[in-house]
C-alpha positions in Angstrom: 25.0 -13.9 -22.4 21.5 -14.1 -20.9 21.1 -15.1 -17.3 18.7 -17.9 -16.7 17.1 -19.1 -13.4 14.9 -22.1 -13.2 12.5 -22.2 -10.2 11.4 -25.8 -9.8 8.4 -27.4 -8.2 6.7 -24.2 -7.0 3.1 -23.9 -5.9 2.4 -21.0 -8.3 -0.4 -18.8 -7.0 -2.7 -16.8 -9.3 -6.0 -15.1 -8.5 -7.9 -18.2 -9.8 -5.9 -21.2 -8.5 -2.7 -22.7 -7.2 -0.8 -25.0 -9.6 2.5 -26.8 -9.1 4.8 -25.6 -11.9 8.3 -24.6 -12.9 9.1 -21.0 -13.8 12.0 -20.1 -16.1 13.5 -16.6 -15.8 15.7 -15.1 -18.4 17.4 -11.8 -17.2 14.4 -9.8 -15.8 11.6 -11.6 -17.7 9.5 -14.7 -17.0 10.3 -16.7 -20.1 8.3 -19.9 -19.6 5.8 -21.5 -17.1 5.3 -25.2 -17.5 4.8 -28.2 -15.2 8.2 -29.6 -16.0 11.0 -27.5 -17.6 14.6 -28.6 -18.3 17.2 -26.1 -19.2 20.9 -27.0 -19.0 21.9 -23.3 -19.1 19.8 -22.3 -16.1 20.7 -22.1 -12.4 18.1 -24.3 -10.7 16.3 -23.2 -7.5 14.2 -25.9 -5.9 11.0 -24.5 -4.3 9.4 -27.8 -3.4 6.6 -27.2 -0.8 6.8 -23.4 -1.1 4.4 -21.0 -2.7 5.3 -18.5 -5.4 3.3 -15.3 -5.7 3.7 -12.2 -7.9 5.6 -9.4 -6.2 3.2 -7.3 -4.2 2.3 -3.8 -5.4 1.7 -1.3 -2.6 -0.1 1.8 -4.0 0.1 3.8 -0.7 3.3 4.3 1.2 5.0 7.3 2.9 8.8 6.8 2.7 9.6 10.2 4.2 12.2 11.4 1.7 13.1 14.2 1.2 13.0 16.2 4.4 11.8 13.7 7.0 14.5 11.1 6.8 14.8 10.9 10.6 11.6 8.8 10.3 12.7 6.8 7.2 14.1 7.1 3.7 13.5 5.6 0.3 16.5 3.3 0.9 15.5 2.0 4.4 11.8 1.7 3.8 12.1 0.1 0.4 14.4 -2.4 1.9 11.8 -3.3 4.6 9.2 -3.5 1.8 11.5 -6.0 -0.1 11.8 -8.2 3.1 7.9 -8.2 3.2 7.5 -9.3 -0.4 6.5 -5.9 -1.8 8.4 -5.4 -5.1 6.8 -2.1 -6.3 5.6 0.9 -4.4 3.8 4.2 -5.1 4.8 6.9 -2.7 2.8 9.8 -1.4 3.5 13.5 -1.8 3.5 14.8 1.8 7.3 15.0 2.2 9.4 18.2 2.6 9.3 19.8 0.1 5.9 18.5 -0.9 5.7 16.8 -4.3 3.5 19.5 -5.8 5.9 20.7 -8.6 7.4 18.8 -11.5 10.9 19.5 -10.1 10.0 17.9 -6.8 8.5 14.9 -8.6 11.6 14.3 -10.7 13.8 14.8 -7.7 12.0 11.8 -6.0 12.5 9.7 -9.1 16.2 10.4 -9.1 16.5 9.6 -5.4 14.6 6.3 -5.9 16.8 5.4 -8.9 19.9 5.8 -6.8 18.7 4.1 -3.5 15.5 2.1 -3.8 15.6 -1.7 -3.3 12.3 -2.2 -5.2 10.5 -0.7 -8.2 8.9 2.7 -7.7 6.6 5.5 -8.7 5.2 8.5 -7.0 2.0 10.5 -6.7 1.8 14.2 -7.6 0.2 16.2 -4.9 -2.8 18.4 -5.5 -3.1 21.7 -3.6 -5.5 24.6 -3.6 -3.1 26.4 -5.9 -1.5 24.0 -8.5 -4.4 23.2 -10.8 -2.5 24.3 -13.9 0.3 21.9 -13.2 -2.1 19.0 -12.7 -3.8 19.8 -16.1 -0.4 19.6 -17.9 0.9 16.5 -16.0 1.7 13.8 -18.6 -0.4 10.7 -18.4 2.6 8.4 -18.0 4.5 10.8 -15.6 3.7 9.1 -12.3 1.2 6.9 -10.5 -1.5 9.6 -10.3 -2.7 12.6 -8.4 -3.1 12.6 -4.6 -5.6 14.8 -2.8 -5.8 15.1 0.9 -9.4 16.0 1.5 -8.7 15.7 5.3 -5.5 17.0 7.0 -2.8 14.5 7.9 0.9 14.4 8.4 2.4 17.2 6.2 -0.9 19.1 6.1 -1.6 19.2 2.4 -5.3 19.8 3.0 -7.3 20.7 -0.2 -10.4 22.3 1.3 -11.8 24.5 -1.5 -14.8 22.8 -3.1 -14.4 24.7 -6.3 -10.7 23.6 -6.6 -11.6 20.0 -5.9 -14.3 20.0 -8.6 -11.9 21.7 -11.0 -9.2 19.1 -10.4 -11.8 16.3 -10.8 -12.9 17.9 -14.1 -9.4 18.5 -15.5 -7.3 15.4 -15.3 -7.5 11.9 -16.8 -5.1 10.7 -14.0 -6.3 8.4 -11.3 -7.2 10.8 -8.4 -6.3 9.1 -5.1 -8.1 10.7 -2.2 -7.7 10.7 1.6 -11.3 11.4 2.7 -12.1 12.9 6.1 -14.2 16.0 6.8 -12.0 18.6 8.4 -14.8 20.6 10.1 -16.2 17.5 11.8 -12.7 16.5 13.0 -12.2 20.0 14.5 -15.5 20.0 16.3 -14.8 16.5 17.7 -11.4 17.6 18.8 -12.8 20.6 20.6 -15.3 18.3 22.4 -12.6 16.0 23.5 -10.4 18.9 24.8 -13.4 20.2 26.7 -13.9 16.8 28.3 -10.2 15.7 28.9 -8.1 18.8 28.6 -4.6 17.9 27.3 -5.0 14.2 28.5 -7.1 12.9 25.7 -7.0 9.1 25.7 -6.0 7.4 22.4 -9.3 5.5 22.5 -11.0 8.8 21.6 -9.2 8.8 18.2 -12.0 6.9 16.3 -14.6 9.3 17.9 -12.6 12.3 16.8 -11.7 11.0 13.4 -15.2 9.6 13.3 -17.4 7.5 11.0 -19.3 10.7 10.1 -16.1 12.6 9.3 -15.1 9.8 6.9 -18.6 9.4 5.3 -19.1 13.1 4.7 -15.9 13.4 2.8 -15.9 10.2 0.9 -19.6 10.6 -0.2 -18.8 14.1 -1.4 -15.8 12.8 -3.4 -17.8 10.0 -4.9 -20.6 12.5 -5.8 -18.1 14.8 -7.5 -16.6 11.9 -9.4 -20.0 10.8 -10.6 -20.7 14.4 -11.7 -17.4 15.1 -13.5 -16.5 11.6 -14.7 -13.3 11.7 -12.8 -11.3 8.5 -12.2 -11.4 8.4 -8.4 -9.7 5.9 -6.1 -10.5 6.3 -2.4 -7.7 5.4 -0.1 -8.0 3.5 3.2 -11.7 3.0 3.9 -12.3 2.5 7.6 -16.1 2.4 8.1 -19.0 0.2 7.2 -21.1 3.2 6.5 -18.9 4.2 3.5 -19.2 0.9 1.7 -22.6 1.5 0.1 -20.8 4.3 -1.9 -18.9 1.6 -4.0 -20.1 -0.9 -6.5 -19.6 -4.7 -6.2 -21.6 -5.6 -9.3 -18.9 -4.4 -11.8 -15.5 -5.9 -12.7 -12.6 -3.6 -11.9 -12.0 -2.9 -15.6 -15.5 -1.2 -15.8 -15.2 0.9 -12.7 -14.4 4.6 -12.6 -14.7 4.8 -8.8 -12.6 2.4 -6.8 -11.6 1.9 -3.2 -9.0 0.2 -1.0 -8.6 -1.0 2.5 -5.4 -1.0 4.6 -3.7 -3.7 6.7 -4.3 -1.9 10.0 -8.0 -1.5 9.5 -8.2 -5.2 8.6 -6.3 -6.3 11.6 -6.8 -4.0 14.6 -10.0 -2.6 16.2 -10.8 0.1 18.7 -10.3 -2.6 21.5 -6.6 -2.5 20.8 -6.1 1.2 21.7 -5.9 0.1 25.4 -2.7 -1.9 24.8 -1.3 -0.3 21.7 -2.1 3.4 22.4 -0.4 5.7 19.9 1.2 2.8 18.0 -2.1 2.2 16.2 -3.0 5.9 15.8 -3.7 6.3 12.1 -5.7 8.7 9.9 -8.4 7.5 9.3 -8.7 5.9 12.7 -8.9 2.2 13.4 -12.5 1.7 14.3 -14.9 -1.0 15.6 -14.9 -4.8 15.0 -18.1 -4.3 13.0 -16.3 -1.9 10.7 -13.4 -4.3 10.4 -15.7 -7.2 9.5 -17.6 -5.0 7.0 -14.4 -4.2 5.2 -13.5 -7.8 4.9 -17.0 -8.6 3.5 -16.6 -5.7 1.0 -13.3 -7.1 -0.1 -14.8 -10.5 -0.7 -17.8 -9.1 -2.6 -15.7 -6.7 -4.7 -16.8 -3.3 -3.4 -13.2 -2.8 -2.2 -10.7 -3.5 -4.9 -7.2 -3.2 -3.4 -5.4 -3.8 -0.2 -2.5 -1.4 0.7 -0.4 -0.6 3.7 -0.4 3.2 4.2 3.1 2.6 5.6 3.9 5.8 7.4 6.8 5.6 9.9 7.5 8.0 12.8 10.1 7.7 15.5 9.1 6.0 18.7 10.0 9.2 20.5 7.4 11.1 18.4 4.8 8.4 19.0 5.2 8.6 22.7 3.9 12.1 22.8 0.4 12.9 24.2 -2.6 12.4 22.0 -2.7 15.9 20.4 1.0 15.9 19.5 1.5 12.2 18.7 1.7 11.9 14.9 -0.6 9.4 13.1 0.9 6.6 11.1 3.1 3.5 11.6 5.4 1.1 9.7 3.7 -1.8 8.0 5.4 -2.8 4.7 7.6 -5.6 6.2 4.7 -7.6 7.6 1.7 -6.8 5.4 1.8 -10.1 3.5 2.3 -12.2 6.6 -0.6 -10.4 8.3 -2.9 -11.0 5.3 -1.9 -14.7 5.1 -3.0 -15.2 8.7 -6.2 -13.4 8.1 -7.1 -15.3 4.9 -6.3 -18.6 6.6 -8.7 -17.7 9.4 -11.4 -16.6 6.9 -10.8 -19.5 4.5 -10.2 -17.1 1.6 -6.9 -18.6 0.3 -3.7 -17.1 -1.2 -5.4 -16.4 -4.6 -7.4 -13.7 -2.7 -4.2 -11.9 -1.7 -2.8 -12.1 -5.3 -6.0 -10.5 -6.6 -6.1 -7.7 -4.1 -2.4 -6.8 -3.8 -1.0 -7.9 -7.1 -3.5 -8.1 -10.0 -5.8 -5.4 -9.0 -3.3 -2.6 -8.3 -1.6 -3.4 -11.6 -4.9 -3.2 -13.4 -6.2 -0.1 -11.5 -3.0 1.9 -12.3 -2.5 0.3 -15.8 1.0 -0.9 -14.8 3.0 -2.4 -17.7 4.1 -6.1 -17.3 3.8 -6.4 -13.6 1.4 -7.9 -11.0 1.0 -11.4 -12.6 3.1 -14.5 -13.0 2.9 -14.6 -16.8 5.2 -15.3 -19.6 6.7 -12.0 -20.9 6.1 -10.2 -17.6 8.8 -8.9 -15.2 10.1 -11.5 -12.8 8.9 -9.9 -9.6 8.3 -12.9 -7.4 7.8 -13.8 -3.7 8.5 -17.2 -2.2 6.4 -18.0 0.9 7.0 -20.8 3.4 3.6 -21.4 4.8 5.0 -23.9 7.4 7.7 -21.6 9.0 6.5 -19.3 11.7 8.0 -15.8 12.1 8.0 -13.9 15.4 8.3 -10.1 15.0 11.1 -8.8 17.3 13.1 -5.6 17.4 16.2 -7.4 16.1 14.5 -8.5 12.9 12.9 -5.2 12.0 14.2 -3.3 8.9 12.4 -0.1 9.5 14.5 3.0 10.2 12.2 3.9 13.0 12.9 0.6 14.7 9.5 -0.4 15.9 6.4 -2.2 14.7 2.8 -2.5 15.9 3.2 -6.2 15.4 6.2 -6.5 17.7 5.9 -9.7 19.8 3.4 -11.3 17.4 4.1 -14.6 15.7 2.9 -15.0 12.2 2.3 -18.5 10.8 4.4 -17.9 7.6 7.7 -16.6 6.5 8.9 -14.7 3.4 11.6 -17.1 2.1 12.8 -15.3 -1.1 12.0 -12.2 -3.0 13.0 -11.7 -6.7 13.0 -8.2 -8.3 13.4 -8.0 -12.0 14.8 -11.5 -12.1 17.4 -10.9 -9.3 17.2 -12.8 -6.0 17.4 -9.8 -3.7 16.2 -11.3 -0.4 16.9 -14.9 0.8 16.1 -16.6 4.1 16.1 -13.5 6.2 19.1 -11.8 4.5 19.5 -9.2 1.8 21.5 -10.7 -1.1 22.1 -7.7 -3.4 20.4 -4.5 -4.4 18.6 -5.4 -7.6 18.4 -3.3 -10.8 15.2 -1.6 -9.9 13.0 0.3 -12.4 10.7 3.3 -12.5 7.2 1.8 -13.0 5.8 2.3 -16.5 2.1 2.4 -17.5 -0.1 1.3 -20.4 -2.0 4.5 -20.7 -3.5 6.2 -23.8 
């Protein structure tokens, strides 16, 4: 017999508006959305005064499995994502072994099927040597192809221009790129070592991983995409200078070159290095307040299409190392939605803005099937937000395996009240209810 849940009196948030409505769920599907629904067979959940959003889709996470599970695993980090309202993730290939063979890719899918708390897909990693595998990668095999055009954790640097152009010319997949110019970073690092020796302050990070390093790489990637017709998605923009590379005068459906911003570049600035030190060391680096404000403006105007987390945990012991040996990255999936809510409140953008950038647009950009919207016939991935219940981040309410957060001690103005995955209530009032029947993400691709 079908299972039915009736969510009553919710403030249903779409990218266009907020409307009070009821939502009827049958098994894993949204069956009906109307102002007033009666169903004697449904279990009723009253959501009066609370906001109902589609489950967030995070297209850039590093869950560290396999090979780096002392930092995090698919199980631990997907559980933290669930607590933050993220119901689908796309994970990056810089694990150990790297996800650069079909066998490694399928191994990850099997691991996620067994342990993930939310829906999942993965990126296939491009290297200087696996062009033939990329050419044969089925269109519906995974989220897309990831290229590290600047080195980062796992060092999957693709630095041969002829290889990059060949990949751009040879695959219909979305090519997601980490763009930083390696030569510029090396020269800046040498300059910092000459000035500071081994005691480089973390405030030098945005000068080492500089605006110019970002622009040189992203502009080259965009130029190649224009030349080859590749479907390019540039991850984690961090500078104002890069924004002119992307168009705001086209709808997402018409774009072949897209871009995203990440939570940390939208929240922190270089003024925070003094207090946060390595805890906000990311690649690309957190930069100036002017860069931050430019990113927000580009999001509003449409030059940036998606917001993601780039969740990338390391142990606190690793992060306490000196600058040159402290790894870049930090945990973000648990608090991304709450951080965005505070920011959009401050900027008078509203919850529909978040739904567009973290639900609708990722679903459209990657051609996800039946997710990213609260629509009849779509999967019942849903997040209930209490806008009137503050939440203070503390060590005892963190779900990350690494046990720390750059937001520790901060009080957000809202709380994640419930999270539904494929029609199952998986998180409720700060507690995990049950591991839902999660699914491998599927795609509407020709």
